[in-house]
PyMOL Python script that loads the backbone (N, CA, C, O; Angstrom):
from pymol import cmd

cmd.read_pdbstr("""\
ATOM      1  N   MET A   1     -44.436 -58.364  31.585  1.00  0.00           N
ATOM      2  CA  MET A   1     -43.249 -57.574  31.309  1.00  0.00           C
ATOM      3  C   MET A   1     -42.364 -57.628  32.555  1.00  0.00           C
ATOM      4  O   MET A   1     -42.834 -57.378  33.665  1.00  0.00           O
ATOM      5  N   GLY A   2     -41.105 -57.950  32.373  1.00  0.00           N
ATOM      6  CA  GLY A   2     -40.192 -58.071  33.487  1.00  0.00           C
ATOM      7  C   GLY A   2     -39.546 -56.747  33.877  1.00  0.00           C
ATOM      8  O   GLY A   2     -39.734 -55.720  33.226  1.00  0.00           O
ATOM      9  N   THR A   3     -38.788 -56.809  34.951  1.00  0.00           N
ATOM     10  CA  THR A   3     -38.140 -55.611  35.486  1.00  0.00           C
ATOM     11  C   THR A   3     -37.191 -54.978  34.477  1.00  0.00           C
ATOM     12  O   THR A   3     -37.181 -53.759  34.311  1.00  0.00           O
ATOM     13  N   ILE A   4     -36.404 -55.795  33.812  1.00  0.00           N
ATOM     14  CA  ILE A   4     -35.425 -55.270  32.843  1.00  0.00           C
ATOM     15  C   ILE A   4     -36.144 -54.534  31.711  1.00  0.00           C
ATOM     16  O   ILE A   4     -35.733 -53.446  31.309  1.00  0.00           O
ATOM     17  N   GLN A   5     -37.215 -55.137  31.205  1.00  0.00           N
ATOM     18  CA  GLN A   5     -37.970 -54.515  30.111  1.00  0.00           C
ATOM     19  C   GLN A   5     -38.634 -53.223  30.581  1.00  0.00           C
ATOM     20  O   GLN A   5     -38.636 -52.227  29.859  1.00  0.00           O
ATOM     21  N   LEU A   6     -39.194 -53.237  31.780  1.00  0.00           N
ATOM     22  CA  LEU A   6     -39.822 -52.025  32.318  1.00  0.00           C
ATOM     23  C   LEU A   6     -38.816 -50.884  32.445  1.00  0.00           C
ATOM     24  O   LEU A   6     -39.103 -49.748  32.068  1.00  0.00           O
ATOM     25  N   LYS A   7     -37.643 -51.194  32.978  1.00  0.00           N
ATOM     26  CA  LYS A   7     -36.611 -50.160  33.118  1.00  0.00           C
ATOM     27  C   LYS A   7     -36.188 -49.625  31.759  1.00  0.00           C
ATOM     28  O   LYS A   7     -36.005 -48.420  31.589  1.00  0.00           O
ATOM     29  N   SER A   8     -36.035 -50.511  30.804  1.00  0.00           N
ATOM     30  CA  SER A   8     -35.630 -50.107  29.461  1.00  0.00           C
ATOM     31  C   SER A   8     -36.687 -49.211  28.819  1.00  0.00           C
ATOM     32  O   SER A   8     -36.362 -48.176  28.238  1.00  0.00           O
ATOM     33  N   ASP A   9     -37.949 -49.615  28.927  1.00  0.00           N
ATOM     34  CA  ASP A   9     -39.037 -48.829  28.345  1.00  0.00           C
ATOM     35  C   ASP A   9     -39.170 -47.475  29.034  1.00  0.00           C
ATOM     36  O   ASP A   9     -39.388 -46.456  28.378  1.00  0.00           O
ATOM     37  N   LEU A  10     -39.040 -47.469  30.341  1.00  0.00           N
ATOM     38  CA  LEU A  10     -39.117 -46.219  31.089  1.00  0.00           C
ATOM     39  C   LEU A  10     -37.992 -45.272  30.682  1.00  0.00           C
ATOM     40  O   LEU A  10     -38.210 -44.073  30.509  1.00  0.00           O
ATOM     41  N   GLN A  11     -36.812 -45.808  30.533  1.00  0.00           N
ATOM     42  CA  GLN A  11     -35.669 -44.988  30.115  1.00  0.00           C
ATOM     43  C   GLN A  11     -35.902 -44.393  28.726  1.00  0.00           C
ATOM     44  O   GLN A  11     -35.576 -43.229  28.490  1.00  0.00           O
ATOM     45  N   LYS A  12     -36.458 -45.174  27.817  1.00  0.00           N
ATOM     46  CA  LYS A  12     -36.740 -44.676  26.464  1.00  0.00           C
ATOM     47  C   LYS A  12     -37.746 -43.524  26.500  1.00  0.00           C
ATOM     48  O   LYS A  12     -37.591 -42.522  25.802  1.00  0.00           O
ATOM     49  N   ILE A  13     -38.771 -43.688  27.325  1.00  0.00           N
ATOM     50  CA  ILE A  13     -39.786 -42.635  27.442  1.00  0.00           C
ATOM     51  C   ILE A  13     -39.158 -41.363  28.000  1.00  0.00           C
ATOM     52  O   ILE A  13     -39.381 -40.274  27.471  1.00  0.00           O
ATOM     53  N   ILE A  14     -38.384 -41.496  29.052  1.00  0.00           N
ATOM     54  CA  ILE A  14     -37.756 -40.328  29.679  1.00  0.00           C
ATOM     55  C   ILE A  14     -36.790 -39.646  28.717  1.00  0.00           C
ATOM     56  O   ILE A  14     -36.713 -38.417  28.690  1.00  0.00           O
ATOM     57  N   GLU A  15     -36.064 -40.412  27.940  1.00  0.00           N
ATOM     58  CA  GLU A  15     -35.124 -39.847  26.972  1.00  0.00           C
ATOM     59  C   GLU A  15     -35.829 -38.969  25.940  1.00  0.00           C
ATOM     60  O   GLU A  15     -35.223 -38.046  25.394  1.00  0.00           O
ATOM     61  N   GLN A  16     -37.097 -39.250  25.671  1.00  0.00           N
ATOM     62  CA  GLN A  16     -37.833 -38.500  24.655  1.00  0.00           C
ATOM     63  C   GLN A  16     -38.470 -37.224  25.203  1.00  0.00           C
ATOM     64  O   GLN A  16     -38.933 -36.393  24.422  1.00  0.00           O
ATOM     65  N   ILE A  17     -38.506 -37.049  26.507  1.00  0.00           N
ATOM     66  CA  ILE A  17     -39.142 -35.883  27.112  1.00  0.00           C
ATOM     67  C   ILE A  17     -38.156 -34.725  27.161  1.00  0.00           C
ATOM     68  O   ILE A  17     -37.056 -34.851  27.700  1.00  0.00           O
ATOM     69  N   ASP A  18     -38.564 -33.597  26.592  1.00  0.00           N
ATOM     70  CA  ASP A  18     -37.728 -32.399  26.601  1.00  0.00           C
ATOM     71  C   ASP A  18     -38.250 -31.328  27.566  1.00  0.00           C
ATOM     72  O   ASP A  18     -37.585 -30.319  27.803  1.00  0.00           O
ATOM     73  N   ASN A  19     -39.422 -31.552  28.108  1.00  0.00           N
ATOM     74  CA  ASN A  19     -40.042 -30.584  29.009  1.00  0.00           C
ATOM     75  C   ASN A  19     -39.436 -30.735  30.406  1.00  0.00           C
ATOM     76  O   ASN A  19     -39.639 -31.750  31.073  1.00  0.00           O
ATOM     77  N   GLU A  20     -38.696 -29.721  30.837  1.00  0.00           N
ATOM     78  CA  GLU A  20     -38.003 -29.793  32.130  1.00  0.00           C
ATOM     79  C   GLU A  20     -38.980 -29.910  33.292  1.00  0.00           C
ATOM     80  O   GLU A  20     -38.714 -30.633  34.253  1.00  0.00           O
ATOM     81  N   GLN A  21     -40.095 -29.214  33.217  1.00  0.00           N
ATOM     82  CA  GLN A  21     -41.083 -29.268  34.299  1.00  0.00           C
ATOM     83  C   GLN A  21     -41.661 -30.680  34.431  1.00  0.00           C
ATOM     84  O   GLN A  21     -41.833 -31.184  35.540  1.00  0.00           O
ATOM     85  N   LEU A  22     -41.957 -31.304  33.308  1.00  0.00           N
ATOM     86  CA  LEU A  22     -42.475 -32.671  33.336  1.00  0.00           C
ATOM     87  C   LEU A  22     -41.430 -33.631  33.888  1.00  0.00           C
ATOM     88  O   LEU A  22     -41.751 -34.507  34.691  1.00  0.00           O
ATOM     89  N   LEU A  23     -40.195 -33.471  33.464  1.00  0.00           N
ATOM     90  CA  LEU A  23     -39.119 -34.317  33.983  1.00  0.00           C
ATOM     91  C   LEU A  23     -38.947 -34.142  35.488  1.00  0.00           C
ATOM     92  O   LEU A  23     -38.719 -35.116  36.205  1.00  0.00           O
ATOM     93  N   GLN A  24     -39.056 -32.911  35.966  1.00  0.00           N
ATOM     94  CA  GLN A  24     -38.935 -32.645  37.404  1.00  0.00           C
ATOM     95  C   GLN A  24     -40.072 -33.314  38.163  1.00  0.00           C
ATOM     96  O   GLN A  24     -39.863 -33.861  39.246  1.00  0.00           O
ATOM     97  N   THR A  25     -41.263 -33.271  37.603  1.00  0.00           N
ATOM     98  CA  THR A  25     -42.412 -33.903  38.234  1.00  0.00           C
ATOM     99  C   THR A  25     -42.221 -35.414  38.337  1.00  0.00           C
ATOM    100  O   THR A  25     -42.475 -36.012  39.383  1.00  0.00           O
ATOM    101  N   VAL A  26     -41.773 -36.020  37.245  1.00  0.00           N
ATOM    102  CA  VAL A  26     -41.508 -37.466  37.247  1.00  0.00           C
ATOM    103  C   VAL A  26     -40.416 -37.792  38.260  1.00  0.00           C
ATOM    104  O   VAL A  26     -40.536 -38.752  39.021  1.00  0.00           O
ATOM    105  N   TYR A  27     -39.366 -37.002  38.266  1.00  0.00           N
ATOM    106  CA  TYR A  27     -38.263 -37.209  39.211  1.00  0.00           C
ATOM    107  C   TYR A  27     -38.756 -37.117  40.655  1.00  0.00           C
ATOM    108  O   TYR A  27     -38.455 -37.983  41.476  1.00  0.00           O
ATOM    109  N   ASP A  28     -39.513 -36.066  40.956  1.00  0.00           N
ATOM    110  CA  ASP A  28     -40.016 -35.874  42.315  1.00  0.00           C
ATOM    111  C   ASP A  28     -40.899 -37.041  42.748  1.00  0.00           C
ATOM    112  O   ASP A  28     -40.818 -37.504  43.886  1.00  0.00           O
ATOM    113  N   PHE A  29     -41.742 -37.510  41.832  1.00  0.00           N
ATOM    114  CA  PHE A  29     -42.612 -38.641  42.135  1.00  0.00           C
ATOM    115  C   PHE A  29     -41.794 -39.884  42.458  1.00  0.00           C
ATOM    116  O   PHE A  29     -42.037 -40.555  43.461  1.00  0.00           O
ATOM    117  N   LEU A  30     -40.825 -40.185  41.603  1.00  0.00           N
ATOM    118  CA  LEU A  30     -40.003 -41.378  41.818  1.00  0.00           C
ATOM    119  C   LEU A  30     -39.145 -41.254  43.065  1.00  0.00           C
ATOM    120  O   LEU A  30     -38.966 -42.227  43.799  1.00  0.00           O
ATOM    121  N   LYS A  31     -38.617 -40.073  43.307  1.00  0.00           N
ATOM    122  CA  LYS A  31     -37.781 -39.849  44.491  1.00  0.00           C
ATOM    123  C   LYS A  31     -38.600 -40.016  45.760  1.00  0.00           C
ATOM    124  O   LYS A  31     -38.134 -40.606  46.735  1.00  0.00           O
ATOM    125  N   GLN A  32     -39.812 -39.498  45.745  1.00  0.00           N
ATOM    126  CA  GLN A  32     -40.689 -39.637  46.901  1.00  0.00           C
ATOM    127  C   GLN A  32     -40.970 -41.110  47.175  1.00  0.00           C
ATOM    128  O   GLN A  32     -40.976 -41.539  48.329  1.00  0.00           O
ATOM    129  N   ARG A  33     -41.198 -41.874  46.131  1.00  0.00           N
ATOM    130  CA  ARG A  33     -41.455 -43.309  46.282  1.00  0.00           C
ATOM    131  C   ARG A  33     -40.225 -44.027  46.829  1.00  0.00           C
ATOM    132  O   ARG A  33     -40.345 -44.951  47.634  1.00  0.00           O
ATOM    133  N   GLU A  34     -39.057 -43.604  46.394  1.00  0.00           N
ATOM    134  CA  GLU A  34     -37.816 -44.229  46.843  1.00  0.00           C
ATOM    135  C   GLU A  34     -37.593 -43.975  48.340  1.00  0.00           C
ATOM    136  O   GLU A  34     -37.108 -44.846  49.062  1.00  0.00           O
ATOM    137  N   ASP A  35     -37.949 -42.787  48.785  1.00  0.00           N
ATOM    138  CA  ASP A  35     -37.694 -42.378  50.167  1.00  0.00           C
ATOM    139  C   ASP A  35     -38.770 -42.829  51.160  1.00  0.00           C
ATOM    140  O   ASP A  35     -38.537 -42.807  52.369  1.00  0.00           O
ATOM    141  N   SER A  36     -39.940 -43.235  50.667  1.00  0.00           N
ATOM    142  CA  SER A  36     -41.032 -43.557  51.580  1.00  0.00           C
ATOM    143  C   SER A  36     -41.161 -45.058  51.800  1.00  0.00           C
ATOM    144  O   SER A  36     -40.689 -45.870  51.004  1.00  0.00           O
ATOM    145  N   LYS A  37     -41.804 -45.394  52.884  1.00  0.00           N
ATOM    146  CA  LYS A  37     -42.061 -46.789  53.207  1.00  0.00           C
ATOM    147  C   LYS A  37     -43.240 -47.275  52.375  1.00  0.00           C
ATOM    148  O   LYS A  37     -44.095 -46.486  51.972  1.00  0.00           O
ATOM    149  N   GLU A  38     -43.278 -48.574  52.123  1.00  0.00           N
ATOM    150  CA  GLU A  38     -44.346 -49.158  51.318  1.00  0.00           C
ATOM    151  C   GLU A  38     -45.707 -48.879  51.948  1.00  0.00           C
ATOM    152  O   GLU A  38     -45.900 -49.086  53.146  1.00  0.00           O
ATOM    153  N   GLY A  39     -46.641 -48.410  51.138  1.00  0.00           N
ATOM    154  CA  GLY A  39     -47.991 -48.134  51.600  1.00  0.00           C
ATOM    155  C   GLY A  39     -48.183 -46.757  52.201  1.00  0.00           C
ATOM    156  O   GLY A  39     -49.318 -46.339  52.430  1.00  0.00           O
ATOM    157  N   GLU A  40     -47.099 -46.044  52.460  1.00  0.00           N
ATOM    158  CA  GLU A  40     -47.186 -44.727  53.096  1.00  0.00           C
ATOM    159  C   GLU A  40     -47.924 -43.717  52.216  1.00  0.00           C
ATOM    160  O   GLU A  40     -48.745 -42.941  52.705  1.00  0.00           O
ATOM    161  N   PHE A  41     -47.627 -43.735  50.928  1.00  0.00           N
ATOM    162  CA  PHE A  41     -48.267 -42.797  50.003  1.00  0.00           C
ATOM    163  C   PHE A  41     -49.773 -43.039  49.962  1.00  0.00           C
ATOM    164  O   PHE A  41     -50.559 -42.096  50.059  1.00  0.00           O
ATOM    165  N   TRP A  42     -50.170 -44.293  49.819  1.00  0.00           N
ATOM    166  CA  TRP A  42     -51.595 -44.625  49.724  1.00  0.00           C
ATOM    167  C   TRP A  42     -52.331 -44.185  50.992  1.00  0.00           C
ATOM    168  O   TRP A  42     -53.446 -43.668  50.917  1.00  0.00           O
ATOM    169  N   LYS A  43     -51.722 -44.385  52.129  1.00  0.00           N
ATOM    170  CA  LYS A  43     -52.335 -44.008  53.399  1.00  0.00           C
ATOM    171  C   LYS A  43     -52.496 -42.492  53.523  1.00  0.00           C
ATOM    172  O   LYS A  43     -53.358 -42.012  54.260  1.00  0.00           O
ATOM    173  N   SER A  44     -51.667 -41.747  52.803  1.00  0.00           N
ATOM    174  CA  SER A  44     -51.729 -40.284  52.888  1.00  0.00           C
ATOM    175  C   SER A  44     -52.864 -39.689  52.049  1.00  0.00           C
ATOM    176  O   SER A  44     -53.178 -38.507  52.189  1.00  0.00           O
ATOM    177  N   LEU A  45     -53.473 -40.489  51.189  1.00  0.00           N
ATOM    178  CA  LEU A  45     -54.533 -39.995  50.310  1.00  0.00           C
ATOM    179  C   LEU A  45     -55.875 -39.944  51.039  1.00  0.00           C
ATOM    180  O   LEU A  45     -56.147 -40.743  51.935  1.00  0.00           O
ATOM    181  N   THR A  46     -56.703 -38.984  50.631  1.00  0.00           N
ATOM    182  CA  THR A  46     -58.070 -38.927  51.151  1.00  0.00           C
ATOM    183  C   THR A  46     -58.896 -40.004  50.453  1.00  0.00           C
ATOM    184  O   THR A  46     -58.466 -40.571  49.449  1.00  0.00           O
ATOM    185  N   GLU A  47     -60.072 -40.279  50.985  1.00  0.00           N
ATOM    186  CA  GLU A  47     -60.959 -41.267  50.357  1.00  0.00           C
ATOM    187  C   GLU A  47     -61.365 -40.820  48.955  1.00  0.00           C
ATOM    188  O   GLU A  47     -61.485 -41.650  48.054  1.00  0.00           O
ATOM    189  N   ASP A  48     -61.577 -39.524  48.761  1.00  0.00           N
ATOM    190  CA  ASP A  48     -61.915 -39.002  47.426  1.00  0.00           C
ATOM    191  C   ASP A  48     -60.769 -39.237  46.445  1.00  0.00           C
ATOM    192  O   ASP A  48     -61.005 -39.617  45.297  1.00  0.00           O
ATOM    193  N   GLN A  49     -59.551 -39.017  46.881  1.00  0.00           N
ATOM    194  CA  GLN A  49     -58.391 -39.239  46.018  1.00  0.00           C
ATOM    195  C   GLN A  49     -58.253 -40.717  45.656  1.00  0.00           C
ATOM    196  O   GLN A  49     -57.943 -41.055  44.513  1.00  0.00           O
ATOM    197  N   LYS A  50     -58.479 -41.581  46.617  1.00  0.00           N
ATOM    198  CA  LYS A  50     -58.411 -43.025  46.349  1.00  0.00           C
ATOM    199  C   LYS A  50     -59.484 -43.443  45.355  1.00  0.00           C
ATOM    200  O   LYS A  50     -59.213 -44.224  44.443  1.00  0.00           O
ATOM    201  N   ARG A  51     -60.718 -42.921  45.524  1.00  0.00           N
ATOM    202  CA  ARG A  51     -61.787 -43.229  44.576  1.00  0.00           C
ATOM    203  C   ARG A  51     -61.427 -42.749  43.174  1.00  0.00           C
ATOM    204  O   ARG A  51     -61.692 -43.440  42.189  1.00  0.00           O
ATOM    205  N   GLU A  52     -60.826 -41.571  43.086  1.00  0.00           N
ATOM    206  CA  GLU A  52     -60.427 -41.022  41.785  1.00  0.00           C
ATOM    207  C   GLU A  52     -59.390 -41.911  41.107  1.00  0.00           C
ATOM    208  O   GLU A  52     -59.438 -42.115  39.894  1.00  0.00           O
ATOM    209  N   ILE A  53     -58.468 -42.429  41.881  1.00  0.00           N
ATOM    210  CA  ILE A  53     -57.448 -43.331  41.333  1.00  0.00           C
ATOM    211  C   ILE A  53     -58.091 -44.616  40.831  1.00  0.00           C
ATOM    212  O   ILE A  53     -57.775 -45.085  39.737  1.00  0.00           O
ATOM    213  N   TYR A  54     -58.990 -45.185  41.625  1.00  0.00           N
ATOM    214  CA  TYR A  54     -59.689 -46.394  41.188  1.00  0.00           C
ATOM    215  C   TYR A  54     -60.488 -46.139  39.923  1.00  0.00           C
ATOM    216  O   TYR A  54     -60.486 -46.964  39.009  1.00  0.00           O
ATOM    217  N   LEU A  55     -61.169 -45.005  39.862  1.00  0.00           N
ATOM    218  CA  LEU A  55     -61.958 -44.654  38.683  1.00  0.00           C
ATOM    219  C   LEU A  55     -61.055 -44.493  37.464  1.00  0.00           C
ATOM    220  O   LEU A  55     -61.374 -44.982  36.380  1.00  0.00           O
ATOM    221  N   SER A  56     -59.940 -43.814  37.643  1.00  0.00           N
ATOM    222  CA  SER A  56     -58.993 -43.627  36.539  1.00  0.00           C
ATOM    223  C   SER A  56     -58.475 -44.967  36.025  1.00  0.00           C
ATOM    224  O   SER A  56     -58.334 -45.178  34.820  1.00  0.00           O
ATOM    225  N   TYR A  57     -58.198 -45.855  36.953  1.00  0.00           N
ATOM    226  CA  TYR A  57     -57.719 -47.187  36.558  1.00  0.00           C
ATOM    227  C   TYR A  57     -58.784 -47.924  35.756  1.00  0.00           C
ATOM    228  O   TYR A  57     -58.485 -48.513  34.717  1.00  0.00           O
ATOM    229  N   GLU A  58     -60.027 -47.893  36.237  1.00  0.00           N
ATOM    230  CA  GLU A  58     -61.108 -48.556  35.509  1.00  0.00           C
ATOM    231  C   GLU A  58     -61.279 -47.963  34.117  1.00  0.00           C
ATOM    232  O   GLU A  58     -61.466 -48.696  33.147  1.00  0.00           O
ATOM    233  N   GLU A  59     -61.215 -46.630  34.016  1.00  0.00           N
ATOM    234  CA  GLU A  59     -61.358 -45.971  32.711  1.00  0.00           C
ATOM    235  C   GLU A  59     -60.200 -46.317  31.787  1.00  0.00           C
ATOM    236  O   GLU A  59     -60.379 -46.355  30.569  1.00  0.00           O
ATOM    237  N   SER A  60     -59.028 -46.567  32.332  1.00  0.00           N
ATOM    238  CA  SER A  60     -57.865 -46.884  31.502  1.00  0.00           C
ATOM    239  C   SER A  60     -57.982 -48.254  30.840  1.00  0.00           C
ATOM    240  O   SER A  60     -57.267 -48.547  29.883  1.00  0.00           O
ATOM    241  N   GLU A  61     -58.876 -49.085  31.347  1.00  0.00           N
ATOM    242  CA  GLU A  61     -59.083 -50.413  30.768  1.00  0.00           C
ATOM    243  C   GLU A  61     -59.763 -50.325  29.399  1.00  0.00           C
ATOM    244  O   GLU A  61     -59.681 -51.264  28.608  1.00  0.00           O
ATOM    245  N   ASP A  62     -60.430 -49.209  29.116  1.00  0.00           N
ATOM    246  CA  ASP A  62     -61.100 -48.997  27.833  1.00  0.00           C
ATOM    247  C   ASP A  62     -60.185 -48.180  26.933  1.00  0.00           C
ATOM    248  O   ASP A  62     -59.942 -47.002  27.196  1.00  0.00           O
ATOM    249  N   ASP A  63     -59.678 -48.795  25.876  1.00  0.00           N
ATOM    250  CA  ASP A  63     -58.733 -48.137  24.974  1.00  0.00           C
ATOM    251  C   ASP A  63     -59.295 -46.863  24.343  1.00  0.00           C
ATOM    252  O   ASP A  63     -58.528 -45.972  23.978  1.00  0.00           O
ATOM    253  N   LYS A  64     -60.603 -46.763  24.212  1.00  0.00           N
ATOM    254  CA  LYS A  64     -61.210 -45.582  23.597  1.00  0.00           C
ATOM    255  C   LYS A  64     -60.944 -44.316  24.407  1.00  0.00           C
ATOM    256  O   LYS A  64     -60.899 -43.220  23.848  1.00  0.00           O
ATOM    257  N   GLY A  65     -60.770 -44.461  25.709  1.00  0.00           N
ATOM    258  CA  GLY A  65     -60.565 -43.311  26.569  1.00  0.00           C
ATOM    259  C   GLY A  65     -59.111 -42.911  26.739  1.00  0.00           C
ATOM    260  O   GLY A  65     -58.817 -41.934  27.428  1.00  0.00           O
ATOM    261  N   LEU A  66     -58.196 -43.652  26.122  1.00  0.00           N
ATOM    262  CA  LEU A  66     -56.774 -43.366  26.282  1.00  0.00           C
ATOM    263  C   LEU A  66     -56.294 -42.344  25.268  1.00  0.00           C
ATOM    264  O   LEU A  66     -56.854 -42.232  24.177  1.00  0.00           O
ATOM    265  N   ILE A  67     -55.266 -41.604  25.622  1.00  0.00           N
ATOM    266  CA  ILE A  67     -54.665 -40.607  24.737  1.00  0.00           C
ATOM    267  C   ILE A  67     -53.411 -41.213  24.130  1.00  0.00           C
ATOM    268  O   ILE A  67     -52.605 -41.818  24.838  1.00  0.00           O
ATOM    269  N   ALA A  68     -53.242 -41.055  22.832  1.00  0.00           N
ATOM    270  CA  ALA A  68     -52.075 -41.593  22.139  1.00  0.00           C
ATOM    271  C   ALA A  68     -50.802 -40.929  22.666  1.00  0.00           C
ATOM    272  O   ALA A  68     -50.796 -39.734  22.962  1.00  0.00           O
ATOM    273  N   TRP A  69     -49.742 -41.695  22.779  1.00  0.00           N
ATOM    274  CA  TRP A  69     -48.467 -41.202  23.302  1.00  0.00           C
ATOM    275  C   TRP A  69     -47.983 -40.002  22.493  1.00  0.00           C
ATOM    276  O   TRP A  69     -47.495 -39.031  23.070  1.00  0.00           O
ATOM    277  N   ASP A  70     -48.109 -40.053  21.163  1.00  0.00           N
ATOM    278  CA  ASP A  70     -47.657 -38.941  20.313  1.00  0.00           C
ATOM    279  C   ASP A  70     -48.427 -37.657  20.619  1.00  0.00           C
ATOM    280  O   ASP A  70     -47.846 -36.572  20.623  1.00  0.00           O
ATOM    281  N   SER A  71     -49.720 -37.773  20.873  1.00  0.00           N
ATOM    282  CA  SER A  71     -50.521 -36.597  21.219  1.00  0.00           C
ATOM    283  C   SER A  71     -50.080 -36.003  22.544  1.00  0.00           C
ATOM    284  O   SER A  71     -49.995 -34.785  22.697  1.00  0.00           O
ATOM    285  N   LEU A  72     -49.805 -36.868  23.487  1.00  0.00           N
ATOM    286  CA  LEU A  72     -49.356 -36.407  24.797  1.00  0.00           C
ATOM    287  C   LEU A  72     -47.997 -35.716  24.714  1.00  0.00           C
ATOM    288  O   LEU A  72     -47.772 -34.696  25.366  1.00  0.00           O
ATOM    289  N   LYS A  73     -47.092 -36.275  23.909  1.00  0.00           N
ATOM    290  CA  LYS A  73     -45.767 -35.668  23.734  1.00  0.00           C
ATOM    291  C   LYS A  73     -45.892 -34.277  23.135  1.00  0.00           C
ATOM    292  O   LYS A  73     -45.184 -33.361  23.556  1.00  0.00           O
ATOM    293  N   LYS A  74     -46.774 -34.102  22.166  1.00  0.00           N
ATOM    294  CA  LYS A  74     -46.957 -32.798  21.528  1.00  0.00           C
ATOM    295  C   LYS A  74     -47.486 -31.768  22.514  1.00  0.00           C
ATOM    296  O   LYS A  74     -47.129 -30.592  22.453  1.00  0.00           O
ATOM    297  N   LYS A  75     -48.335 -32.221  23.417  1.00  0.00           N
ATOM    298  CA  LYS A  75     -48.917 -31.312  24.400  1.00  0.00           C
ATOM    299  C   LYS A  75     -47.858 -30.774  25.353  1.00  0.00           C
ATOM    300  O   LYS A  75     -47.920 -29.613  25.757  1.00  0.00           O
ATOM    301  N   TYR A  76     -46.894 -31.602  25.712  1.00  0.00           N
ATOM    302  CA  TYR A  76     -45.874 -31.183  26.656  1.00  0.00           C
ATOM    303  C   TYR A  76     -44.559 -30.941  25.966  1.00  0.00           C
ATOM    304  O   TYR A  76     -43.578 -30.579  26.616  1.00  0.00           O
TER     305      TYR A  76
END
""", "prot")
cmd.dss("prot")
cmd.show_as("cartoon", "prot")
cmd.util.cbc("prot")
cmd.orient("prot")
């Protein structure tokens, strides 16, 4: 998936979110990434946090453990 497609898909997802708190969280995350140097965020994490991210990534490879987008939208 290229940059143009990613931006388009991201915009579509954001357009569907009505929860202001969730939008603020996404905004803050992206803004922090924009303002920080590459690798700075990763370096700020503890070893436990890094392990949790790796574990989450591995679990995401199994479709059975994923939550449907519609279910997630209903929750928020």
